[in-house]
C-alpha positions in Angstrom: 0.1 -0.1 0.0 1.6 3.3 -1.2 0.6 5.1 2.4 2.5 2.2 3.9 5.5 2.8 1.8 5.5 6.7 2.6 5.4 5.6 6.4 8.5 3.7 5.9 10.2 6.5 4.1 9.6 8.9 6.8 10.9 6.5 9.2 14.0 5.9 7.3 14.5 9.6 6.8 14.1 10.3 10.5 16.6 7.6 11.1 19.3 9.1 8.8 19.1 6.2 6.5 18.2 8.3 3.6 21.3 10.6 2.6 20.7 14.4 2.9 22.8 17.5 1.6 24.8 18.8 4.6 23.6 22.1 3.9 20.8 23.1 1.5 18.9 26.2 2.7 22.0 27.8 3.9 21.5 30.8 5.9 23.3 33.3 8.0 21.8 32.1 11.4 19.5 34.9 12.2 17.2 34.9 15.1 14.2 32.8 14.1 11.7 35.4 14.7 13.7 38.5 13.4 12.5 40.6 10.6 15.6 40.1 8.7 15.4 36.1 9.1 11.9 36.4 7.5 13.0 38.6 4.6 16.0 36.6 4.3 13.5 33.2 3.7 10.8 35.5 1.6 12.8 37.2 -1.3 15.2 34.5 -2.5 11.9 32.2 -2.4 10.5 34.3 -5.2 13.3 33.4 -7.7 13.8 30.1 -6.7 12.4 28.3 -9.8 13.8 26.4 -12.8 17.3 26.5 -11.3 19.4 24.7 -8.6 17.8 25.4 -5.1 21.2 24.6 -3.2 23.2 26.9 -5.5 20.7 29.4 -5.2 20.7 29.5 -1.3 24.3 29.4 -1.7 24.1 32.7 -3.8 21.7 34.1 -1.2 24.1 33.6 1.5 26.9 35.3 -0.4 25.0 38.3 -1.2 24.2 38.7 2.5 27.6 38.2 3.7 29.0 40.9 1.2 28.2 44.0 3.1 28.1 46.0 -0.2 25.0 43.8 -1.5 23.4 42.8 1.8 20.9 45.9 1.3 19.0 44.0 -1.5 17.2 41.9 1.3 15.7 45.4 2.8 12.8 46.8 0.8 13.4 50.4 2.4 16.9 50.3 1.0 15.9 48.8 -2.4 13.2 51.7 -2.7 16.1 54.2 -2.6 18.7 52.5 -5.3 18.5 52.7 -8.9 17.5 49.6 -10.7 20.6 49.5 -12.6 22.7 49.2 -9.3 20.2 46.8 -7.7 20.4 44.5 -11.1 24.3 44.4 -10.8 24.3 43.8 -7.2 21.6 40.7 -7.4 23.9 39.2 -10.2 27.3 39.7 -8.6 27.1 36.8 -6.5 24.7 34.9 -9.2 21.6 35.3 -6.9 19.7 36.6 -10.2 20.6 34.2 -13.0 18.1 36.2 -15.4 19.4 39.7 -14.9 16.0 41.3 -15.9 13.3 38.8 -15.1 14.8 37.9 -11.6 15.5 41.7 -10.7 12.0 42.5 -11.4 10.2 39.8 -9.6 12.7 40.8 -6.7 12.0 44.4 -6.8 8.3 43.9 -7.4 7.8 41.9 -4.1 10.3 44.0 -2.2 7.9 47.0 -3.3 5.0 45.1 -2.0 6.4 44.5 1.2 7.4 48.4 1.6 4.4 49.7 0.5 1.7 47.3 2.1 3.5 45.8 5.0 5.8 48.1 6.3 8.9 46.2 4.9 8.0 43.1 6.9 6.7 39.8 5.7 5.4 38.9 9.2 2.7 41.4 8.5 1.5 39.3 5.7 1.1 36.1 8.1 -0.7 38.5 10.3 -3.3 39.5 7.7 -3.6 35.6 7.1 -4.2 35.1 10.6 -1.2 32.7 10.9 -3.5 30.5 8.9 -1.7 28.3 6.1 -4.4 28.0 3.8 -5.7 31.7 4.1 -2.0 32.8 3.4 -1.9 30.6 0.2 -5.3 32.0 -0.8 -4.0 35.7 -0.2 -1.1 35.1 -2.4 -2.9 33.2 -5.3 -6.3 35.1 -5.2 -6.8 38.1 -3.0 -3.5 39.7 -3.6 -2.3 38.1 -6.7 -0.9 41.0 -8.5 1.1 42.1 -5.7 3.0 39.2 -5.7 4.2 38.0 -9.3 5.5 34.3 -9.3 4.8 34.0 -5.3 1.3 33.8 -6.5 1.9 30.7 -8.4 1.0 27.2 -7.2 4.5 26.1 -6.8 6.1 29.2 -4.8 2.8 30.1 -2.8 3.0 26.8 -1.2 7.1 26.6 -1.0 7.1 30.0 0.8 5.0 28.7 3.9 7.0 25.6 3.8 10.2 27.3 4.0 8.9 29.7 6.6 7.4 26.5 8.6 11.2 25.3 8.7 13.2 28.2 8.9 11.4 31.0 11.4 9.3 30.7 14.5 5.9 30.8 12.6 3.2 28.4 14.0 0.8 28.0 11.0 -2.6 26.9 11.9 -3.8 24.4 9.4 -0.4 23.5 8.1 -2.0 20.5 6.0 -2.8 23.1 3.8 0.5 23.5 2.5 0.7 21.2 -0.6 3.5 19.0 -1.6 5.9 21.2 -3.7 5.8 19.5 -7.2 9.6 19.7 -8.4 11.3 17.2 -10.4 12.1 15.1 -7.6 8.8 15.1 -6.1 7.2 14.2 -9.4 9.7 11.4 -10.0 9.2 10.0 -6.5 5.6 10.1 -6.9 5.7 8.2 -10.1 8.1 5.6 -8.6 5.6 5.1 -5.5 3.0 4.8 -7.9 1.0 7.6 -6.4 0.9 9.2 -9.9 0.9 7.7 -13.2 3.9 8.9 -15.7 3.5 12.2 -17.2 1.3 13.4 -14.2 1.4 17.4 -14.1 2.2 19.2 -11.1 -1.5 19.9 -10.0 -2.3 16.1 -10.5 0.5 15.5 -8.2 -0.7 17.8 -5.6 -4.0 16.5 -5.4 -2.9 12.9 -5.4 -0.9 13.6 -2.4 -3.6 15.4 -0.5 -5.8 12.6 -1.3 -3.4 9.8 -0.2 -2.5 11.6 3.2 -6.1 13.0 4.0 -6.8 11.5 7.5 -3.2 10.0 7.9 -1.9 12.8 10.2 0.9 13.2 7.8 1.0 16.9 6.0 2.3 17.0 2.5 5.0 19.4 3.5 6.6 16.7 5.9 6.8 14.5 2.7 8.6 16.9 0.5 12.1 16.9 2.1 11.9 13.0 2.2 10.8 12.4 -1.4 13.6 15.4 -2.4 16.3 13.6 -0.8 15.1 9.8 -1.8 15.1 11.0 -5.5 18.4 12.4 -5.5 19.5 8.8 -3.8 18.2 7.2 -6.7 15.1 5.9 -4.7 17.4 4.0 -2.3 16.8 2.5 0.3 13.8 0.5 -1.3 10.6 0.6 0.5 
């Protein structure tokens, strides 16, 4: 049964029997509840698509540690800088790989934070009443135009997933955060028989919601397990 296999995978992961990256979402180790920590785990998320995630986080840390480029994480400082300078500084440590597109997304989200949320991502969570489902609806529907790319089905779930792992947020209804259908999750889903070959991202999300319903396991718990299991060529077998 597929759910039994998933439970065995979770156990193997917890026991350290599925190899993991020593560091993936590397970060400066900021206080979990600080505004700075929330900004660090918000703006890079917006451009973490169609690229190596570990490399993106490495670039984010390099950008943060460079005192001449750290300002890009602060909406109030971005509002005062010319776009050419911002573009150059996002590219400097390869945080932005697509200079125009990534810079536009980054600055638009930062502008949203600056104009509507006092430059603080925690205020978006307050607006959503700390409810994961309400936060996703807020991004995808209520304020969709304010959040380019972050409003999409993948990143709107990836952001609360990242926040739940690296900040002090305590979401109500965390089961509303869907599995993130990246390449590794799609491959693992087919390998486990949860989805047929060629299943779309949406079909994969819905299949996992259905499989885990009533199990006490949230989709976001399964994501890192499948990600590392796929990278390890689906070993150990379950």
